[in-house]
C-alpha positions in Angstrom: -16.4 -13.2 9.1 -13.2 -12.4 11.0 -10.0 -11.1 9.5 -7.1 -13.5 9.5 -3.8 -11.8 10.3 -0.3 -13.3 9.9 2.0 -12.0 12.6 5.7 -12.2 11.6 7.6 -12.1 14.9 11.1 -10.6 14.5 12.4 -11.2 18.0 12.1 -13.3 21.1 11.5 -11.6 24.5 14.2 -11.4 27.1 14.2 -14.5 29.3 13.1 -12.6 32.4 10.0 -11.3 30.6 8.8 -14.5 28.9 6.7 -15.9 31.8 4.6 -12.8 32.0 4.4 -11.6 28.4 5.2 -14.8 26.3 6.1 -13.0 23.1 5.2 -10.2 20.7 2.7 -12.4 18.9 0.7 -12.9 22.1 1.0 -9.2 23.0 -0.6 -8.3 19.7 -3.3 -10.9 20.1 -4.1 -9.4 23.5 -4.1 -5.9 22.0 -6.4 -6.7 19.2 -8.9 -8.5 21.5 -9.7 -5.0 22.9 -10.9 -3.5 19.6 -14.3 -4.2 17.9 -13.3 -5.9 14.6 -13.2 -9.7 14.8 -9.8 -11.1 13.9 -7.8 -14.3 14.3 -4.1 -14.6 14.2 -1.3 -17.0 13.2 2.1 -16.3 14.6 5.4 -17.2 12.9 8.8 -16.3 14.3 10.8 -15.4 11.2 14.0 -14.8 13.2 13.9 -18.5 13.8 13.1 -19.2 10.2 9.4 -19.9 10.5 7.1 -18.8 7.7 3.6 -19.7 6.7 3.2 -22.2 3.9 2.3 -20.8 0.5 -1.2 -22.4 0.4 -2.3 -20.2 3.4 -4.1 -16.9 2.7 -4.2 -14.0 5.1 -5.9 -10.6 5.0 -2.7 -8.9 6.1 0.9 -9.5 7.4 2.1 -7.7 10.5 5.8 -7.3 11.1 6.6 -6.8 14.8 9.3 -4.9 16.7 12.8 -6.3 17.3 16.1 -5.6 19.1 17.7 -6.0 15.7 18.5 -3.1 13.3 16.2 -3.0 10.2 19.3 -2.0 8.2 21.3 -5.0 9.6 22.9 -7.6 7.4 21.7 -10.7 9.4 20.6 -13.5 7.0 17.2 -13.7 8.6 16.6 -10.0 7.9 17.6 -10.5 4.2 15.2 -13.4 3.9 12.4 -11.4 5.5 13.0 -8.5 3.1 12.7 -10.8 0.1 9.6 -12.3 1.5 7.9 -9.0 2.2 8.8 -7.6 -1.2 7.2 -10.6 -2.8 4.0 -10.1 -0.7 4.0 -6.4 -1.6 4.3 -7.1 -5.3 1.4 -9.6 -4.9 -0.7 -6.7 -3.5 -1.0 -8.1 0.0 -1.6 -5.7 2.9 1.3 -5.1 5.2 1.5 -3.7 8.7 4.7 -2.7 10.4 5.5 -1.8 14.1 8.8 -0.2 15.1 11.4 -2.6 13.4 8.6 -3.5 10.9 7.8 0.2 10.3 11.5 0.8 9.6 12.1 -2.3 7.5 9.1 -1.7 5.2 10.2 1.9 4.7 13.7 0.7 3.8 12.4 -2.0 1.6 10.1 0.2 -0.4 12.6 3.0 -1.2 13.0 5.0 2.1 15.9 5.3 4.5 16.4 4.0 8.1 19.3 4.7 10.3 20.5 5.2 13.9 18.8 8.4 15.0 20.9 11.4 15.9 18.1 12.3 18.4 19.1 9.3 20.5 16.9 6.8 22.3 13.1 7.3 22.5 11.5 5.6 25.5 8.4 5.9 27.6 5.3 7.6 26.2 5.5 10.0 23.3 3.0 12.3 21.8 2.5 12.9 18.1 0.5 15.4 16.0 -1.7 13.9 13.4 -0.6 14.9 9.9 -3.3 13.2 7.7 -6.8 11.7 7.8 -8.2 8.6 6.2 -11.6 6.8 6.3 -10.2 3.9 8.3 -8.8 6.2 11.0 -11.7 5.8 13.3 -12.0 6.8 16.1 -10.6 10.2 15.1 -7.8 11.6 17.1 -6.1 15.1 16.9 -3.1 13.8 18.8 -1.7 10.4 19.3 0.2 9.0 22.3 2.1 5.7 22.1 4.6 3.8 24.2 8.0 3.8 22.4 11.4 2.1 22.6 13.7 2.8 19.7 17.1 4.2 18.8 16.7 3.9 15.0 14.3 6.0 12.9 12.9 6.3 9.4 14.8 9.3 8.0 13.3 9.3 4.5 10.0 7.8 3.4 9.3 5.9 0.2 8.2 8.5 -2.4 4.5 7.3 -2.5 4.1 7.3 1.3 1.9 9.6 3.3 2.9 10.7 6.8 0.1 10.1 9.4 1.7 11.1 12.6 4.7 13.3 13.4 6.7 14.9 16.2 9.9 17.0 16.3 11.7 14.0 17.8 10.3 11.6 15.2 9.1 13.3 12.0 8.0 10.0 10.3 6.3 8.3 13.2 3.5 6.7 11.1 2.8 6.5 7.5 0.7 4.6 4.9 1.2 3.7 1.3 -2.1 3.9 -0.4 -4.4 1.1 0.8 -1.6 -1.4 1.1 1.0 -0.5 3.8 0.4 1.0 7.3 3.2 1.4 9.8 3.9 2.9 13.2 7.1 3.6 15.0 5.4 3.4 18.4 4.3 0.2 20.1 0.5 -0.1 20.4 1.0 -3.6 21.8 3.1 -2.4 24.8 1.5 -1.9 28.2 3.0 0.4 30.9 4.4 -2.4 33.0 6.2 -3.9 30.0 7.7 -0.5 29.1 8.8 0.0 32.7 10.4 -3.5 32.7 12.4 -2.6 29.6 13.5 0.7 31.1 14.7 -1.0 34.2 16.6 -3.6 32.2 18.3 -0.8 30.1 18.7 1.8 32.9 22.5 1.7 33.0 22.8 1.7 29.2 20.3 4.5 28.7 21.8 6.8 31.3 20.0 8.4 34.3 18.4 11.3 32.5 16.8 9.3 29.6 15.8 6.6 32.1 14.2 9.0 34.6 12.4 11.0 31.9 11.1 7.7 30.4 9.8 6.5 33.8 8.2 9.8 34.6 6.4 9.8 31.2 4.6 6.5 32.1 2.0 8.5 34.0 0.4 9.3 30.7 -2.2 7.0 29.0 -1.5 5.7 25.5 -3.7 5.0 22.5 -2.6 1.5 21.6 -6.2 0.2 21.2 -7.0 3.1 18.9 -4.1 2.2 16.7 -5.2 -1.5 16.8 -8.6 -0.5 15.6 -7.1 1.7 12.8 -5.0 -1.2 11.7 -8.0 -3.6 11.5 -10.1 -1.0 9.7 -7.3 -0.5 7.3 -7.1 -4.2 6.6 -10.9 -4.4 6.2 -11.1 -1.2 4.1 -12.1 -1.7 0.5 -11.3 1.3 -1.6 -14.1 2.5 -3.8 -13.5 1.4 -7.4 -12.6 4.3 -9.7 -15.5 5.2 -11.9 -15.1 4.1 -15.5 
Protein backbone atom coordinates (compact mmCIF):
# COMPACT_ATOMS: atom_id res chain seq x y z
CA UNK A 1 0.00 0.00 0.00
CA UNK A 2 1.53 3.31 -1.01
CA UNK A 3 1.13 6.64 0.73
CA UNK A 4 -0.93 9.26 -1.07
CA UNK A 5 0.55 12.75 -0.71
CA UNK A 6 -1.16 15.99 -1.71
CA UNK A 7 1.40 18.50 -2.99
CA UNK A 8 0.22 22.10 -2.64
CA UNK A 9 2.32 24.10 -5.14
CA UNK A 10 2.77 27.71 -4.06
CA UNK A 11 4.62 28.99 -7.11
CA UNK A 12 5.24 28.50 -10.82
CA UNK A 13 8.76 28.18 -12.14
CA UNK A 14 10.44 30.97 -14.08
CA UNK A 15 9.65 30.60 -17.81
CA UNK A 16 13.26 29.78 -18.74
CA UNK A 17 13.29 26.84 -16.29
CA UNK A 18 9.92 25.24 -17.10
CA UNK A 19 11.04 23.07 -20.04
CA UNK A 20 13.70 21.34 -18.00
CA UNK A 21 12.12 21.21 -14.53
CA UNK A 22 8.32 21.54 -15.17
CA UNK A 23 7.29 22.60 -11.67
CA UNK A 24 7.83 22.03 -7.97
CA UNK A 25 5.28 19.22 -7.91
CA UNK A 26 7.27 17.28 -10.52
CA UNK A 27 10.54 18.07 -8.73
CA UNK A 28 9.15 16.54 -5.53
CA UNK A 29 7.83 13.51 -7.41
CA UNK A 30 11.32 12.93 -8.84
CA UNK A 31 12.86 13.34 -5.39
CA UNK A 32 10.52 10.87 -3.70
CA UNK A 33 11.11 8.28 -6.43
CA UNK A 34 14.66 7.87 -5.04
CA UNK A 35 13.64 6.82 -1.52
CA UNK A 36 12.33 3.37 -0.51
CA UNK A 37 8.78 4.07 0.71
CA UNK A 38 6.10 3.71 -1.96
CA UNK A 39 4.10 6.87 -2.52
CA UNK A 40 1.91 8.52 -5.12
CA UNK A 41 1.19 12.20 -5.52
CA UNK A 42 -1.54 14.60 -6.54
CA UNK A 43 -0.42 18.16 -7.32
CA UNK A 44 -2.56 21.30 -6.91
CA UNK A 45 -1.31 24.81 -7.61
CA UNK A 46 -2.92 26.83 -4.82
CA UNK A 47 -1.42 30.10 -6.09
CA UNK A 48 -3.73 29.59 -9.09
CA UNK A 49 -6.63 28.65 -6.81
CA UNK A 50 -6.54 24.87 -7.29
CA UNK A 51 -7.37 22.67 -4.28
CA UNK A 52 -8.40 19.02 -3.89
CA UNK A 53 -12.09 18.27 -3.51
CA UNK A 54 -13.30 17.53 0.02
CA UNK A 55 -14.07 13.89 -0.76
CA UNK A 56 -10.38 13.06 -1.40
CA UNK A 57 -8.30 11.65 1.43
CA UNK A 58 -4.52 12.02 1.69
CA UNK A 59 -1.92 10.70 4.09
CA UNK A 60 -0.24 14.13 4.19
CA UNK A 61 -0.22 17.59 2.63
CA UNK A 62 3.09 19.07 1.45
CA UNK A 63 3.45 22.85 1.02
CA UNK A 64 6.25 23.78 -1.44
CA UNK A 65 8.62 26.71 -1.68
CA UNK A 66 7.66 30.01 -3.31
CA UNK A 67 9.05 33.37 -4.39
CA UNK A 68 6.27 34.90 -2.27
CA UNK A 69 6.73 35.93 1.37
CA UNK A 70 4.99 33.67 3.87
CA UNK A 71 3.99 36.81 5.81
CA UNK A 72 2.58 38.42 2.65
CA UNK A 73 -1.01 39.66 2.40
CA UNK A 74 -1.78 38.15 -1.03
CA UNK A 75 -5.34 36.74 -1.11
CA UNK A 76 -4.11 33.29 -2.19
CA UNK A 77 -1.81 33.13 0.86
CA UNK A 78 -4.71 34.00 3.18
CA UNK A 79 -6.83 31.28 1.52
CA UNK A 80 -4.01 28.77 1.94
CA UNK A 81 -3.53 29.67 5.61
CA UNK A 82 -7.22 29.07 6.32
CA UNK A 83 -7.08 25.77 4.43
CA UNK A 84 -3.99 24.55 6.30
CA UNK A 85 -5.36 25.58 9.69
CA UNK A 86 -8.47 23.55 8.95
CA UNK A 87 -6.35 20.54 7.96
CA UNK A 88 -4.25 20.93 11.12
CA UNK A 89 -7.35 21.08 13.32
CA UNK A 90 -8.62 17.91 11.63
CA UNK A 91 -5.39 16.16 12.63
CA UNK A 92 -3.93 15.79 9.12
CA UNK A 93 -0.16 15.48 8.69
CA UNK A 94 1.48 18.55 7.20
CA UNK A 95 4.89 18.91 5.54
CA UNK A 96 6.50 22.25 4.71
CA UNK A 97 9.51 23.21 2.60
CA UNK A 98 11.02 26.75 2.59
CA UNK A 99 7.91 28.96 2.12
CA UNK A 100 5.81 26.07 3.49
CA UNK A 101 8.14 25.71 6.50
CA UNK A 102 7.75 29.41 7.23
CA UNK A 103 4.01 29.59 6.58
CA UNK A 104 3.21 26.68 8.92
CA UNK A 105 5.39 28.16 11.68
CA UNK A 106 3.58 31.49 11.28
CA UNK A 107 0.16 29.87 11.14
CA UNK A 108 0.72 27.80 14.30
CA UNK A 109 2.00 30.58 16.55
CA UNK A 110 5.58 31.27 15.47
CA UNK A 111 7.14 34.22 13.67
CA UNK A 112 8.61 34.60 10.16
CA UNK A 113 10.32 37.68 8.74
CA UNK A 114 12.99 38.98 6.39
CA UNK A 115 16.26 37.64 7.81
CA UNK A 116 18.87 40.11 9.03
CA UNK A 117 21.45 37.51 7.92
CA UNK A 118 20.56 38.21 4.30
CA UNK A 119 20.22 35.70 1.47
CA UNK A 120 21.04 32.03 1.98
CA UNK A 121 22.05 30.31 -1.29
CA UNK A 122 23.95 27.25 -2.49
CA UNK A 123 24.57 24.36 -0.09
CA UNK A 124 24.31 24.86 3.66
CA UNK A 125 25.24 22.55 6.53
CA UNK A 126 23.24 22.12 9.72
CA UNK A 127 23.88 20.36 13.00
CA UNK A 128 21.21 17.91 14.09
CA UNK A 129 19.45 19.06 17.27
CA UNK A 130 17.02 16.20 17.90
CA UNK A 131 16.39 12.54 17.07
CA UNK A 132 13.13 10.74 16.32
CA UNK A 133 12.21 7.18 15.25
CA UNK A 134 11.35 8.28 11.70
CA UNK A 135 14.74 9.97 11.19
CA UNK A 136 16.30 7.02 9.41
CA UNK A 137 18.95 6.89 8.05
CA UNK A 138 20.56 8.69 11.00
CA UNK A 139 22.72 11.72 10.24
CA UNK A 140 24.86 13.76 12.63
CA UNK A 141 24.95 16.69 10.19
CA UNK A 142 22.66 17.64 7.34
CA UNK A 143 23.52 19.47 4.11
CA UNK A 144 20.77 20.90 1.91
CA UNK A 145 20.49 23.22 -1.07
CA UNK A 146 18.95 26.52 -0.02
CA UNK A 147 17.52 29.69 -1.55
CA UNK A 148 15.84 32.07 0.91
CA UNK A 149 15.91 35.57 2.32
CA UNK A 150 13.18 35.01 4.94
CA UNK A 151 13.49 32.85 8.04
CA UNK A 152 11.48 31.51 10.95
CA UNK A 153 12.58 33.68 13.89
CA UNK A 154 10.31 32.17 16.56
CA UNK A 155 8.86 28.67 16.59
CA UNK A 156 5.37 27.64 17.68
CA UNK A 157 5.61 26.82 21.38
CA UNK A 158 5.03 23.08 20.89
CA UNK A 159 7.65 22.73 18.12
CA UNK A 160 10.93 20.81 18.44
CA UNK A 161 14.02 21.99 16.52
CA UNK A 162 15.55 19.19 14.41
CA UNK A 163 18.36 21.01 12.57
CA UNK A 164 20.13 24.28 13.20
CA UNK A 165 23.04 26.50 12.16
CA UNK A 166 24.34 29.90 13.23
CA UNK A 167 22.94 31.33 9.99
CA UNK A 168 19.56 29.60 10.35
CA UNK A 169 18.77 28.56 13.95
CA UNK A 170 15.33 27.07 13.14
CA UNK A 171 16.26 25.22 9.94
CA UNK A 172 13.94 22.25 10.58
CA UNK A 173 11.32 21.44 13.17
CA UNK A 174 8.50 19.07 13.93
CA UNK A 175 5.34 19.44 15.97
CA UNK A 176 4.64 16.11 17.62
CA UNK A 177 3.70 13.53 14.97
CA UNK A 178 1.71 15.99 12.84
CA UNK A 179 3.94 18.69 11.31
CA UNK A 180 7.43 18.36 9.78
CA UNK A 181 9.19 21.28 8.06
CA UNK A 182 12.55 22.15 6.48
CA UNK A 183 13.93 25.52 5.42
CA UNK A 184 16.21 23.85 2.85
CA UNK A 185 15.10 22.42 -0.49
CA UNK A 186 15.47 18.61 -0.65
CA UNK A 187 13.85 18.67 -4.10
CA UNK A 188 16.52 20.94 -5.61
CA UNK A 189 19.41 19.54 -7.63
CA UNK A 190 22.73 21.29 -8.16
CA UNK A 191 21.91 22.35 -11.74
CA UNK A 192 18.66 23.99 -10.65
CA UNK A 193 20.40 25.83 -7.81
CA UNK A 194 23.07 27.06 -10.23
CA UNK A 195 20.39 28.27 -12.65
CA UNK A 196 18.69 30.26 -9.86
CA UNK A 197 22.03 31.74 -8.82
CA UNK A 198 22.78 32.81 -12.39
CA UNK A 199 19.34 34.41 -12.77
CA UNK A 200 19.79 36.33 -9.50
CA UNK A 201 23.51 37.12 -9.85
CA UNK A 202 23.11 40.89 -10.21
CA UNK A 203 20.51 41.06 -7.47
CA UNK A 204 22.52 38.94 -5.01
CA UNK A 205 25.81 40.77 -5.50
CA UNK A 206 29.13 39.23 -6.46
CA UNK A 207 30.22 37.92 -3.06
CA UNK A 208 26.99 36.04 -2.21
CA UNK A 209 26.77 34.77 -5.79
CA UNK A 210 30.40 33.55 -5.89
CA UNK A 211 30.17 31.88 -2.47
CA UNK A 212 26.93 30.19 -3.49
CA UNK A 213 28.41 28.84 -6.73
CA UNK A 214 31.56 27.63 -4.91
CA UNK A 215 29.43 25.78 -2.32
CA UNK A 216 27.80 23.67 -5.04
CA UNK A 217 30.84 21.33 -5.02
CA UNK A 218 29.30 19.78 -1.89
CA UNK A 219 26.77 16.95 -2.04
CA UNK A 220 23.42 17.39 -0.33
CA UNK A 221 21.10 15.07 1.59
CA UNK A 222 17.81 15.70 -0.19
CA UNK A 223 16.99 12.00 -0.54
CA UNK A 224 17.61 11.50 3.19
CA UNK A 225 15.10 14.25 3.99
CA UNK A 226 12.65 12.72 1.48
CA UNK A 227 12.89 9.40 3.32
CA UNK A 228 12.46 11.10 6.69
CA UNK A 229 9.33 12.83 5.42
CA UNK A 230 7.81 9.59 4.14
CA UNK A 231 8.72 7.73 7.35
CA UNK A 232 7.17 10.60 9.33
CA UNK A 233 3.95 10.29 7.33
CA UNK A 234 3.90 6.49 7.71
CA UNK A 235 4.84 6.60 11.41
CA UNK A 236 2.11 5.57 13.82
CA UNK A 237 2.89 6.70 17.35
CA UNK A 238 2.48 4.02 19.98
CA UNK A 239 -0.75 4.42 21.83
CA UNK A 240 -0.31 5.57 25.41
CA UNK A 241 -0.85 2.76 27.89
CA UNK A 242 -4.07 2.94 29.77
